[in-house]
C-alpha positions in Angstrom: 3.5 6.7 29.3 7.5 6.0 29.5 9.7 3.1 28.9 13.2 2.8 30.0 16.0 2.6 27.2 17.7 -0.5 27.8 13.9 -1.9 27.5 14.3 -0.7 24.7 16.6 -2.0 23.3 15.5 -6.0 24.4 12.6 -5.1 22.4 14.9 -4.2 18.5 17.5 -6.3 19.9 20.1 -3.1 19.8 23.6 -2.5 20.7 23.7 0.7 22.5 26.2 2.9 22.7 26.7 5.8 24.8 24.5 4.3 27.4 22.3 6.7 29.7 19.8 5.3 32.1 17.1 7.6 31.0 12.8 6.9 30.2 12.5 8.1 26.8 8.2 9.7 26.5 7.6 9.0 22.9 8.6 8.8 19.5 9.1 11.6 16.6 10.4 12.6 13.5 14.5 13.1 13.4 14.0 16.9 12.7 10.9 17.8 15.2 11.9 15.5 18.7 12.7 16.9 21.6 14.1 15.8 25.2 13.0 12.1 26.0 12.2 11.2 22.7 13.4 8.6 20.4 14.1 8.9 16.2 15.7 7.0 14.1 17.6 7.4 10.9 17.4 5.0 8.2 18.1 7.1 4.9 22.3 8.3 4.5 20.9 12.1 3.3 19.1 12.1 6.6 22.5 11.0 8.6 24.0 14.7 9.4 19.9 15.7 11.3 22.5 13.7 13.8 24.2 17.0 14.8 20.9 19.0 14.8 18.8 16.9 16.9 17.6 17.3 20.4 16.1 13.8 20.4 17.4 11.5 23.8 18.5 8.6 21.8 18.2 7.4 17.9 17.2 4.2 16.3 20.9 3.7 13.4 21.9 1.1 11.6 25.1 -1.1 12.5 27.6 0.8 11.2 26.4 3.7 12.1 28.7 6.6 13.5 29.3 9.6 15.2 30.9 12.0 17.8 27.6 13.6 19.0 27.1 12.4 22.5 23.5 10.9 22.0 22.4 7.9 22.6 22.4 5.5 19.6 20.2 2.1 19.4 22.3 -0.3 17.0 20.2 -2.3 14.8 19.9 -4.5 11.7 17.2 -2.3 9.8 16.3 0.8 11.8 12.6 1.8 9.9 11.5 -1.8 10.9 12.9 -1.1 14.7 11.3 2.4 14.9 8.2 1.1 13.4 8.4 -2.1 16.7 8.8 1.3 19.2 5.7 3.1 17.6 3.5 0.0 18.8 5.1 0.4 22.3 3.5 3.6 22.6 1.0 3.5 20.4 -0.3 -0.2 21.3 -3.4 -0.4 18.1 -7.4 0.1 19.1 -10.2 -1.3 18.8 -12.1 0.2 15.2 -15.2 -0.2 16.1 -17.3 -1.3 19.7 -17.4 -5.1 20.9 -20.5 -7.0 20.4 -23.0 -6.3 17.1 -25.4 -3.2 17.3 -28.7 -4.0 17.2 -29.3 -1.2 14.4 -27.6 -3.6 12.4 -28.7 -5.7 9.1 -28.0 -9.3 9.4 -29.9 -12.0 7.1 -30.6 -15.6 9.5 -28.2 -17.1 6.8 -25.1 -15.4 7.4 -22.5 -16.8 10.0 -20.5 -14.7 12.7 -17.3 -15.8 14.3 -16.7 -15.2 17.6 -15.8 -11.7 19.5 -17.5 -9.8 16.4 -17.2 -6.0 16.8 -19.7 -4.6 14.4 -21.3 -1.3 14.4 -24.9 0.1 14.1 -26.1 0.6 9.9 -24.2 -2.6 8.7 -25.7 -4.8 6.0 -24.6 -8.0 6.1 -26.6 -10.6 2.9 -26.8 -13.9 2.7 -24.7 -17.2 3.3 -22.5 -14.5 4.2 -19.3 -16.0 6.6 -17.2 -14.0 8.9 -14.4 -15.1 10.8 -13.5 -14.9 14.4 -12.0 -11.1 15.7 -14.5 -8.9 13.3 -14.6 -5.4 13.3 -16.8 -3.5 11.4 -17.5 -0.1 11.3 -20.9 1.5 10.2 -22.5 1.9 7.0 -20.7 -1.5 5.5 -22.6 -3.0 3.1 -21.4 -7.3 2.9 -23.5 -9.0 0.1 -23.9 -12.9 -0.1 -22.2 -15.0 -0.4 -19.2 -14.0 0.5 -16.3 -15.1 2.8 -14.3 -13.2 5.3 -11.6 -14.7 6.8 -9.9 -13.8 11.1 -9.0 -11.2 12.2 -10.6 -8.4 9.5 -10.8 -4.7 10.2 -13.5 -2.8 7.5 -13.7 0.8 7.9 -16.9 3.0 7.6 -18.5 2.8 3.7 -17.0 -0.5 2.7 -18.6 -2.3 0.4 -18.1 -6.1 -0.8 -21.1 -7.8 -3.1 -21.8 -11.2 -3.4 -19.5 -13.7 -3.8 -16.2 -12.2 -3.2 -13.9 -13.9 -0.9 -11.4 -12.3 1.9 -8.9 -13.8 4.0 -6.8 -13.0 7.4 -5.6 -10.4 8.8 -6.9 -8.2 5.7 -7.7 -4.2 6.8 -10.1 -2.3 4.0 -9.9 1.3 4.5 -12.7 3.8 4.1 -14.7 3.6 1.3 -12.7 0.5 -0.6 -15.5 -0.8 -2.9 -14.8 -5.0 -3.3 -16.1 -6.7 -6.3 -17.8 -3.8 -8.0 -18.8 -5.0 -11.7 -15.7 -4.8 -14.3 -15.8 -2.5 -17.2 -17.0 -5.0 -19.4 -18.9 -4.0 -22.9 -19.0 -5.5 -26.6 -19.7 -2.8 -28.9 -23.1 -2.9 -31.8 -24.1 -0.6 -34.0 -23.2 2.4 -32.3 -23.7 1.4 -28.9 -22.8 -0.8 -26.2 -24.1 -3.7 -24.9 -23.2 -4.7 -21.2 -21.5 -8.0 -20.3 -22.2 -9.8 -17.4 -19.7 -9.8 -15.0 -20.6 -12.7 -13.2 -16.6 -13.8 -11.8 -15.4 -12.2 -8.0 -12.7 -11.0 -6.1 -10.2 -12.8 -4.1 -8.1 -10.8 -1.6 -5.6 -13.6 0.5 -4.0 -12.9 3.5 -2.9 -9.6 4.6 -3.5 -7.6 2.3 -4.6 -3.7 3.0 -6.8 -2.0 0.0 -6.3 2.1 0.6 -9.6 4.6 1.1 -11.9 4.9 -1.9 -9.7 2.0 -4.0 -11.7 0.4 -6.4 -11.2 -3.4 -7.6 -13.5 -4.7 -10.0 -15.0 -8.9 -10.4 -13.8 -10.4 -12.5 -16.1 -11.2 -15.9 -15.4 -15.0 -15.2 -13.0 -16.3 -13.0 -11.7 -14.0 -10.2 -10.1 -11.0 -9.8 -6.8 -12.0 -7.5 -4.7 -10.0 -5.0 -1.9 -12.0 -3.3 -0.9 -12.4 0.5 0.8 -9.2 1.2 0.3 -6.7 -1.1 -0.1 -3.3 0.3 -2.8 -0.6 -1.8 -3.0 2.7 -1.4 -5.2 5.1 -2.0 -7.7 6.0 -4.6 -6.4 3.1 -6.8 -8.7 1.0 -9.5 -7.7 -2.9 -10.3 -9.7 -4.2 -13.7 -11.4 -7.4 -14.2 -9.2 -10.2 -13.6 -6.2 -8.1 -13.3 -3.8 -10.6 -10.3 -1.3 -8.9 -8.7 1.2 -11.1 -6.6 2.8 -11.2 -3.6 3.8 -8.5 -1.0 3.3 -5.4 -3.8 2.8 -2.2 -3.1 1.3 0.2 -5.4 0.5 4.2 -4.5 -2.2 6.1 -5.1 -3.9 7.2 -8.2 -2.5 4.1 -10.2 -5.1 2.8 -12.7 -4.7 -1.5 -14.4 -7.0 -2.1 -16.5 -8.7 -6.1 -17.6 -6.5 -9.2 -17.4 -2.6 -7.5 -16.6 -0.6 -9.9 -14.3 1.4 -8.1 -12.1 4.4 -10.7 -10.6 5.7 -10.5 -6.9 7.7 -7.3 -4.9 6.7 -5.1 -7.5 7.0 -1.9 -6.4 4.7 0.7 -8.7 4.8 5.1 -7.9 1.9 6.7 -8.1 -0.5 7.9 -11.4 1.1 5.1 -12.7 -1.3 3.3 -15.9 -1.6 0.2 -17.2 -3.0 -1.0 -20.8 -4.9 -4.2 -20.8 -2.9 -8.0 -21.0 0.2 -7.3 -19.7 2.5 -8.9 -18.2 4.8 -8.0 -15.4 7.4 -9.5 -14.0 8.8 -10.3 -10.5 10.1 -7.3 -8.7 9.8 -4.3 -10.7 10.1 -0.7 -9.8 7.8 1.7 -11.7 8.5 5.1 -12.3 5.3 8.2 -10.8 2.9 8.9 -13.9 4.6 6.0 -16.3 2.8 4.9 -18.4 2.5 1.2 -19.4 2.1 -0.3 -22.7 4.4 -3.3 -23.7 5.3 -6.5 -20.2 8.3 -5.6 -18.5 10.9 -8.4 -17.6 11.5 -9.5 -13.6 13.6 -6.7 -12.0 13.2 -3.8 -14.8 13.3 -0.2 -13.1 11.6 1.7 -15.7 9.8 5.1 -15.8 8.1 7.5 -17.9 5.2 7.3 -21.2 5.9 5.4 -22.9 7.5 3.2 -20.2 11.2 2.8 -20.8 14.4 1.8 -18.3 15.2 4.5 -16.1 19.2 4.9 -17.6 17.7 4.9 -20.9 15.4 7.3 -19.3 17.7 9.4 -17.9 19.7 10.2 -21.6 16.6 10.7 -23.3 16.2 13.4 -20.6 19.8 14.7 -20.9 19.5 15.1 -24.6 16.2 16.8 -24.8 17.3 19.7 -22.0 19.9 19.9 -24.8 17.8 20.5 -27.4 17.3 23.7 -27.7 21.1 24.8 -28.5 21.5 22.4 -30.9 18.0 24.1 -32.8 20.5 27.1 -32.5 23.6 25.7 -34.0 21.0 24.0 -36.8 19.7 27.4 -37.9 23.3 29.0 -37.5 24.1 26.5 -40.1 21.6 27.1 -42.4 22.2 30.4 -42.5 25.7 29.8 -43.4 24.6 27.4 -46.2 22.2 30.0 -47.7 
């Protein structure tokens, strides 16, 4: 496949610098690109690669300049523009075979929307409703009274438990579990009595859940993931958690029950939240942070226990000087003696 550079500029609304009438044959990383590839520069620390790249064209910010004789496509957001071009070269392929395979088990009370693609060994329970254009790979289990919207993509080995609600355009990666029992046990005299988990999970529109991520159903009410939120692989979401709109959470993060996270937060990997917290909007949390208290809107925090990023940097710098300080104290003790 080849796309003319002028056509690419039209697709991403780009200003062309050093225009040459060429055909672009592929997309690639800036340091691995070859002739007739197109790449992009978004982060300033990689701008120097413009001098060594073998790409024929590079998507760059609007204010980017260079004396290198290479085609530049200046745009508002190079990263977003590059993603658009990737879709041109690699259109989204169906993940399941069209139609409903005869090896599925679908309850007679279930309702499946038009244009389904449901692979073998899928189970769909009583009174479940699935919208149009569903793509469901093999070995998926969907319980009773589940509601699933339009244009969902469900990869193999996903489990959606009874009563859960899935919005439009949701993507569930392999092995995701939606609606498993919350971790609720009442302590007795050396024993623990299981608390019934009678709520559900709600995933709003445009949510993506990574592979082997688990979202527990609520004890009562709903565990809720709001519109546009993206969850990485291997994340644990506890019962009655609420996550706001357009939140991104990296892998191996664990969120204990009844914690509330505001819109537009960015949470790095291996972050741990204790339960019953309130995290504000627009919060950024560094990797391996331990969250033990409420967080205000717009905070940038890291560390365990988590602190403001600037304060943590001062603490880290002070710790680096600690051995010298101990040595000086010992010398002073000797002189005092």
